[in-house]
N, C-alpha and C positions, 0 to 999 in steps of 0.2 A: 433478636430472636424472631423468626418467622412463624406463621401459623403451622407450617409443617413440622416445626421443631417442638411444638407443645407436647409435653409428656402425656401419655395416655393414662397412666395411673401413678400412684405413689408407693408402689410396692417396695422399691429399693430405697426410698427416702428415709433418712434418719429421723427418729421420733423427736418431736418438739413439744414443749409445753403448750397447752391450748391457751389462746388469747382470752383473757378475762376483762370484760368491760368495766371501767371505773364509773361510778355513778356520776350523773350530770343533773343539772336542773333542767328537766326535759321540757319545761314550758318556756324557757328563755335561753337555752344553750343548745348548740348542735356540735357534732364532731365533723372534722374534715380530715382527709387523708392526702398524702403526697408520696411520690416515689422516693425511696431512700437512695443514697449513693450506692452504686453497684447493685441495682435493684434486682437483677436476675441471678438466682442462685444456681449452682451446678445441678441440683436435683430438679430444677424447673420451677421452684417456688419464686414468687415475686415478693420482694421486700418493700413494705410501705411503713410509713410512720403516721401517727395520728395526733391531732391537737383538738382542743375544745375552744370554741369561740362563742361570744354573746350574739344573740340574734340582732340586738340593737346595733352591732358593729358590722353587719353583713354588707351594708351599702358601701363601706370603705375597705372591704376585703376582696381580694382577687381570688375567685374560686369558680369552678365549673360544676354545676349539677349534671348528673348523668341520667339520661332517659334511655331505658333499655328493657328487654324482656328477661325475666328470671328464667323462663323455660322450665323443664322438668326439675323437680326438687331433688336432684341427684348431685350430691356434693363430692365429685370424684377427684377434684384437684385442690391444691392448697396454696395459699399465699401466707406471708408472715406479716404481722403488724407489730412493730417494735420488738421483733425477734421471736414472737410467739405465733404458733400456727392457727390458721382459721380456714376451714374448708369453704370452697366456693363452687358454683356451677361452672360447667364447661363454657357457657356463653359469656359469663362475666370474666372468666380467665382470658378467653380469646380477646375480649374487649380491652382488658388491661394491657395485653401484649401490643395490640395495635395502637392504642393511645400513647404508649410510651415512645413510639416511633414518630409521632407528630411533633413538629417544631413549634411549640406554643410560644416560645420566646420571640420567634420571628413574626408569627402571624397575629399574636394577641398582645404584643408589647409587654410581655411579662418577663421579669428578670428572675432567673432561678427556676426551680421546679414548681409547677403550679399546684394548687390545692384542688381537690375534688370532693363533691358530696355524692356518695353512693349509698342508697338506702340499705342495701344488704350488709354493708360494712359499717356504716356510721350510725345505725340504729341497732340497739340490742334487741334482736327479734324475739328473744325468749322472754323479755320483760314486757308484758301486755300493757301495763300502765304507761311505760315510757313510749312504747310503740304508738299508742293512741295520741299522746301529747305531741310527739314528733310529727305524726301525720298532719296534725292541726297546723303545724308550722310550714308545711310544704309550699303553700302559696307564697309565703314570704321568701322562702329559700329560692324559688324560681324567679320571683319578681325582682329580687335584689341582685341576682347574678348578672354580670355583663354578657355572658354567653352560656347557653346550655348545649351539651353534647348529646346527640342522639345516635345511639349505636343500633343500626339495623341488622347487624350480624356479619358473619364471615363472608368471604367471596365465594359464591356458588351460583349455579343457574345463570351464568353469563351476566352477573350483576354489574361488572365494569361497563358492559355495553348498555345496560339500562341507565347508568349514570350518564353515559354519552348521549343517549336519547333525550334525557331530561335537559341537558345543556343545549342540545340541538333545538328542542322545542322552545326553550327560553330565548335562545339566540334569534330564532325566527320571530318570536313575539317582539323582541326589542328592536330588531332591524326593520321589520315590515309593519309592525304596529298592530298585531292582532292575530286571530286564529286563521286568517286567510293562508298564511304560510303552511300551517299544518294541513289545511284542506287541499291546497294546490300542489304542494311539494312532497309531503310526507305520507299522507293517507294512501295515495295512489302509487307510491314508489315500491316496485317489486323487490328492490334490493334491501329494504328495511324490515322485511318480515321477521328476521331473527331479532332485530331491535325491539319490535312491538312485543314479541313473545317474552323477551328478557324483561321489558317494562311491566308486562302483565304479571310475571312471576315476582318481581320486586314488590309490587303492591299486594301480593298474596302473603307476604311475610307477616308474622304474628305481631310485629311492632305496631302496625297500623290499626289493629283492632284491640289492642290492650287498653283498658278503660282509663288508666292513669295518664295515658298520652294526651288525652283531651285537656287536662289541666296543665300538664308540663309544657305543651306547645303554646297554648293560649296565653299563659302568663309570662312566658320567657320573652325577654327583649330581643334576643337573637338566638338562632340555633344553627349549629353546624351538624349536618347529617353525615355519619360515617357508615360505610359498608365495605368491610375488608380494609384495604389500604386507600380506597377512594373516598372522597368527600365532596359535598357541595353545600352551599348555604340554603337555609329554609326559604329565603326570599326567591332564589332561583327556582327551587323545587315547587313552591306553591304558586308562583306565577306561571310555571309550566302546567300545573294542574288546572289553573283557571283557564288557560288557553285550551287545554284538552277538553274541559267541560263544554266550552263553546264549540269546539271543532266536532265533538261527538253529539252535539244537539241536532237532531234531525231538522229542526226549523232553521238552523243556521249553517249546518254542514253541507257538503256537496251532494248533488243528486245521487251519486254512486253509493253514498253511505246508506241511503234508504234501501238500496238493493241488498247491501250487506246485512242490514237489519232484517230485511225480509227473509233472507236465507237463514238467519239466526232464529227467527220466529218459526220458520217451517222446518227447523232441524236439518236443513240441507247444507249446513256449513262444513267446510273441509275440516279434517282432523286438527285438533288443537296443536299438535306437533308442527304443523305447517306455518303457524304464526298468523299474523294479520291484525290490523287495528281493531277489528271487532272483538278481539279477545278481551280487551280491557273494559268493554261495555258491561256493566253489572258487576265489576270487580269490587268486592266489599271494602278492600283496603283503599281503593281510589275514592269510594263514596265517603268513607270516614275521613280521609284527608280533606275532601271538599267541605265536609261538615265542620272540621276543626278550623279551617280557614274562615268560614262564615261566622263561627262563634267569636273568633279573634276580631273580625271586622266590627261586630256588634260592640265589643269592649273598647276598641281603639278609636273608631271613627264616629260611633254613635253614643259613646260614654254610657253604655247600656249593659247592665248585667241581667241575665235571663233567669226566670224562676226555676227552682229545683225540678219541678215536675216536667217542665219543658225539656230540660237537659236530660233527665232520665228517659224521656220519650225519644230523644234524638240519639241516645247512646245505647239503645236497647240491643243492638247487634254486637256490642263490644264484649271483651272477655276479661275475666279476672279469676285468679286462683281462689281467693277468699270471697265468697258471695257478698259479704258486708261491704266490700270495696266498691261494689256497683253504686252504692250511695255515697260512701266516704270520699271517693275520687271526685265527686261533683261539688263538694261543699265549698271549695276554694273559688269556684266559678259562679255559684248561684246567688241570686239576690234573696235576702231574708232567710238564709239557711240556718243562721244561729237560732232562730225561733223554732225551727223544725228539728234540727239535730245539733244540740249545743256543742258537742265535740265527738270525735270517733271514740268508740268504746269497744275494744276487742275482748273485754271480759264478758260482754253480753252475747247471748246466742244469736244465731241468724234470725230465728223466729222473733225474738225480742226486738232486734234492730228494725226488721221490716214492719212489724206491728206498730212499734212506737212511732215510726214515721207517718203511718196512715192516721193514727189517732191525733198526732200533733198537727198534721195538715188539715184535718177536719176542724179541729179547734181553732186554728189560725185563720183559715179562709172561710169558715162557716158554710161549706158546701161538701157534697159527697162525690164530686167528680173522681176523686182518686180511686174509689173502689171499683170503677169501671176497668181498671187495669188488671183486676183479679180474674177476669173472664178467660177461661180456657188456658190458664198457665199454671195450674196447680200440679206440681210434681213433688213438693215437700208435704208429706202428710201432716206435719206439725203445724202448718199455716192455716189460719181460719180462711174460709172461702172468700172473705171480703178483703184479704190482704194480698196484694200482688207479690209475685216472686220477681224481685227487681234484677236478679242475676240471669233471668231467662230472656230470650228474644221474644218480645210481645208484639201483638198487632199494634200498628200506629193508631193512637187515639187523637188524630189531628183535629177532630171536631170539638174537643173539650176546651171550654173557655179558659180553664185554669192552667193550661199549658202555654197559653199565649203570653207574649211579653207584656201585654197591657191588662193583665188580670185585675190589678188593683183599680185601674181606671174603669174597667167594666163594672166593678162593684159599685163605684161611685155613680155610674150611669144608671145602674139598677135602682139605686136609691132615688135618683132624680126622675127616672122614668123616661128620659130622652138620651139620645146619643150625643147630640150637640145642638146648637141653635138652628142649623139648617136641616138636619135629618129628622126622621120620624122617631117612633118609639124604639127603645133599646131592644136589640136582638137577644135571644136566649135568656129571657126573663119571665118564664112561665110562673114562677113563684111570686112575682111582683114585690120583691123585697121582704117577703115573709121570713121571719127568723127561723133558722134551722134548730130543731130540737132533737138531739140524739144523745144517747148514753152508751157507754161501753161497760161490759160486765167486769167485775173485779179481777177475774182471771184472764181478761182480754181475749176471749174466744167468741163473744157475741156482741153485736152492735144493734141497737134498737133505735129507730127514728120514727117520729110521727109523720104522717103523710095524708094527702087528700086523695080519696078513691075516685078515679076517673073511669076506669074500665079495663078492658084487656086488649092488648095488641097481639094478635096471633099470626101475623104475616111478616115476611122479610122483604123490604124494599130494596131496589137496585137503581143506581144512577149511572148512566153511561155518558162519559164526557166526550165531546166532539174530538175525533182523532186529529193530532197535530200533523200526521202524515198518513199515507195509505197503509203503513205497516205498523203504526203505533196506536194502540187503543188502551185506554185506562178505564177500568171498571171498578168503582168503589162501592162496596156493600155498606149500607147504613147499619148502625147498631140495632140488633133485634132486641126486643124488650117484652117481657110478659109480666103483667101485673096480676098477682094472686091475692086472694083474700086472706 
């Protein structure tokens, strides 16, 4: 079945009994699905079968976790599991159609139909307790799989040409050994304008900014990226992204790129429909892809997990349907997350989840850095002013010590009063090791902390960094602060 043959609705389909999930031990078991024999029914339903496996057996089980976007919560199409109907979204249905066409036996050395882990199917989404426990297992699910499948969506906006561009950039990197190929051959090539536009639109797809992608990509051993009927490996994709990062860096790229950036800055750029490499500069999807690559490098090559607050700071522009997932999606990646959020709890309200994290962070780290994220991001009236809304795009708090990877080391330096044997006094230690004294009201709406009165700051300072090029300027405002009696 091709994408054009997907039924638009189920109006003529014969009614089926609804699929009812059998209980599982949600802390130690997961469900997997596979295509049944004669998987495609005349009315368009896809027939799957489901099994239950122990998490302890995952390392010896051949299965593929699926990374994809739910999209609008409109369940217009139906699949069957063990003969019973289960509504699914259009995007998941399209994904199942295309995955069935891929020859897993040939490319992954699998005999017979492979198993898949798909959250919308393998978790009883109506059971909040099961959902929370299964989300806690997601890190193990992706870490133990031999390969993760990433579904970017159906073919549109010339996505096949975008995949060609990725492979072309990767080939240039492999053959010539760096970003020079992009600089000399691709950026200036007038015949590739459609390719740059297609690549720009590929990185505009929602998959790149979905918050769960951060964990799924970082923890997976290997990923195959699917878009319609085309695919490429994540190694090829992210090497191409690395090459693009360097090629589009004005300090490394060709002189002509600075002219393009100058036009962009002065709003004199040609219409977007005309294409051009400058289109992908500032693309949020490309930025998130680079961010994921860097997080994975930290884990693989530096054996280093990042603090939760650092990850929340780096993923502030990502998207999630459930606001609580802005936090829960980072737990499998963060160092010390168990002390801050023991496990995902979908029975707790958004206000409770967000507030509990702030209180736990203050108690664990003994500082108030985290409340700085609450500035200028209050849209939920139920949140206290000192509780950040983690599901919103916040200003980058790059100057907070607690988001750095060496926060624990910094605390040790504060106690000793020096950074190391060679350096002078430790930075950012105005309190000189004084113990934080703060209390939270019983209804968790107020926080009270003792402080030393110094005076009032009534101005806003600015720092202008030296420009890397004539057309790039970076101006960073310092945090303004007013001390009141």
